[in-house]
N, C-alpha and C positions, 0 to 999 in steps of 0.2 A: 537722342539716339543712343542706344545701348552699345557698349563695347563688349567684346568677348570676355575681357577680364572682369568687367562689372557684373556679368552674369554668373561667373564662377564663385562658388562658396566652398573653399577648400582650406583645410587646417592640418598642417604636418603633425601637430601634437596629438591628433586623434588616431594616428596609426600606432597601434599598440602591439606589444609582444608579451608572451608569457615567459618572462625571464626566470621566475621562480614559481613553484606550485606544488601542491599536494592534493591527494585524494583522501578524504576522511570518511570512515564508514562506522555506522552505529547499528546496533540491533534494531530490528523493526519494532520491537516492543518499547523502545524509548519514545514516549509520546511527547516529543518536543518539536516545535516548529521553528524554522529559521526564517526570519522576516527581514533582516537587514544585516549588512556587513559591518557598518560603523556604529559605534556607541554614541551616547549623547555628548561626549566630550571630544568627538572627532577622531578617536582612536579605533583600531580594529577591535570589534566585539569578540568576546570570548565565545568559544563553541559550547553548545549545550553539553550536559553530562552524557557520557556514553560514546562520544565520537573518538575514534582512534585513527591515526595516520597510517596508511598502508606502507609507508616508508619510501625509500628511494625508488624512482621509476626511471625508465630509459630516457635518455636525453633526446634522441632523434625523434621519438614519437611523442613524448609528453603525454597528453591525453588526446584522443581522437573522438570526435562526435559524428555520429551518423544520424540520418533522418530519412526514414522510409515512408513516403507518402503515396497512398493509393487513392484514385479518384474514380467516380462513375459519371459518364458523360450522357447527356441527352442530345440526340442528333435530329435535326428537322429537315424536312424536304426543302430543297432549294438553297440550303445553307452549306457552305464548305467547311465551316467551323462548328464545333458544338455550341448549342444555344444555352446549355446549362452544364455546369460541372460542380459536383459535390465531392468533398473529401470524405472518404469512407474509412480511411485508416491513416494514422500519423504517429509513427513509432520512433522514439529517440533511443539511440544506443550510445554507450560510453565505453571506450576501449583504452586500456593502458596495460603496461607490462611492468610488473613489480620485480625488484632485484634483491630484496631481503628475505631470507628464509626465517620466518617466525610464525607464530600461531595464526594470526589473522590472515597472512598471505597463504598459508597452507589451507586454511579453512575455505577461503574464496576459490582457490585453484582446484582443490580436491572435491569440493561440493559436499563437505561433511562438517557437522558441528563438532568443534573441539573443546567446548566449554567444560566437559566432564573429564577431559584427558589430563592426567596428573603424571608428572615426571617421576620415574621410579629410580631412586638412588641405587646405582649398581655397585657402589663402593669405589674407593679411589678417587679419580679425577672426573669421572663421567657419570651421567644419568641416562636412563632409557626413556625415550618417548616413542610410543607405539600407537598406531591407529590403522584401521582397515578401510579400504575403498568400499563404499556401499555398492550393492548391485545396481542401484539407480541413484544418481546424485540427488540429494535432498532438495526440495523446493524451499530453499531458505530465502527469506526476504530481508532486505536491509534498507537503511536510509543512507544516502551518500551525498557528499559535498565535494565538488572539485573547485578548489580555490587557487587562483593565480594572481601574481603581482608583477607590475611593471613600474620601475622607478623606485626612488627612495624618499624618505621623509615626507615633507608636505606635498611633494610632487608624485607620491606613490599613487598608482592607479590599480585598484583591485577589481577583479571580475570573477564571478563564480556562477555555477549552476547547482541548485539543490534538487536532488531527486528523492522525494519522500518515500518512494516504494520501488525498489529495484531488485532484480534477481540476476545472478550470473547465468547467462544463457549460452556462452561459448568459451572455450579454453584453447589456447594455442598449443602447438607441439613444444616439447621441451627437450633440450640437449644437455648432456653431462659430458664435459670435456675440459681440457686444460687451457683452451684458448679463450672461452667466453664464460661469463658468470651464469649461474643457473637462473633462468628467467621464468616468471610466472605471468603469462599473458592471459587476460580475461576480457570478456565483453559483457557489460551489464546492460540490461534492457529496462527502461523506465516504464512503470505502470501508474495509472491514475490512482491517487490515494483519496478515498472518499472522505476522509476526515478533513483534509486540507484542500480538496477540490482541484488538484493539479497533479500532473506527472513530472513537470519540469518547471522550476522557478529560477529565473535569471536575476542575479543580484550584482549591483555595481557599487563600488566605493570610489567616488569621483572627486578629485580636487575641485573646490568651489569655482575656481577661475575657468574651468572647462565646461561647466553646466550649460551656459548659454550657447557656446560653440557647438555643443552636442545636440542642440535643438530642444533642450528641456527648460522649463521655468522653475525657478527655485521656490 
């Protein structure tokens, strides 16, 4: 006879938090694929060339993931539930709020390429940086990696999502005041990349001792 305790399979150490994290963005022209978080020596793998950290992001939000799934149902006579359901759309969104005012942040938030903008030395202690808002934000595509960490040393647990083709599709309101920092909130939408065959790739860097508890075989 089974007991309730014997039926349960629970592990406290599989409850994870994103205690540290960053969002890295690269130009879409960078033809590099991310296939793993850990290198062959068990350390965190270096990022491919071209990826830049967007910088500090707000603590209360971190990064937020949305998933908008639409379906089409087939209904049959005499059945109260659909007899068939097909997914017709499955869109992933990544939302975060940046806190640093720098070229990459401004480019993502303003929807304009700043690669050709050069600071003009005004003389003295300051330089001029000037760019115009386009009539319509440019359809600029990027590659993005959201990488987070829980724990330290050999117990560190890494988890990430790589989006090989993303576009900024929404931007939050912005306030300039003495109470709060200037914030740059953006929402990125993931699109399928035909070269890599996916819109979203999940990557985990897991301590070896947890592999079996997670339900994977080594």
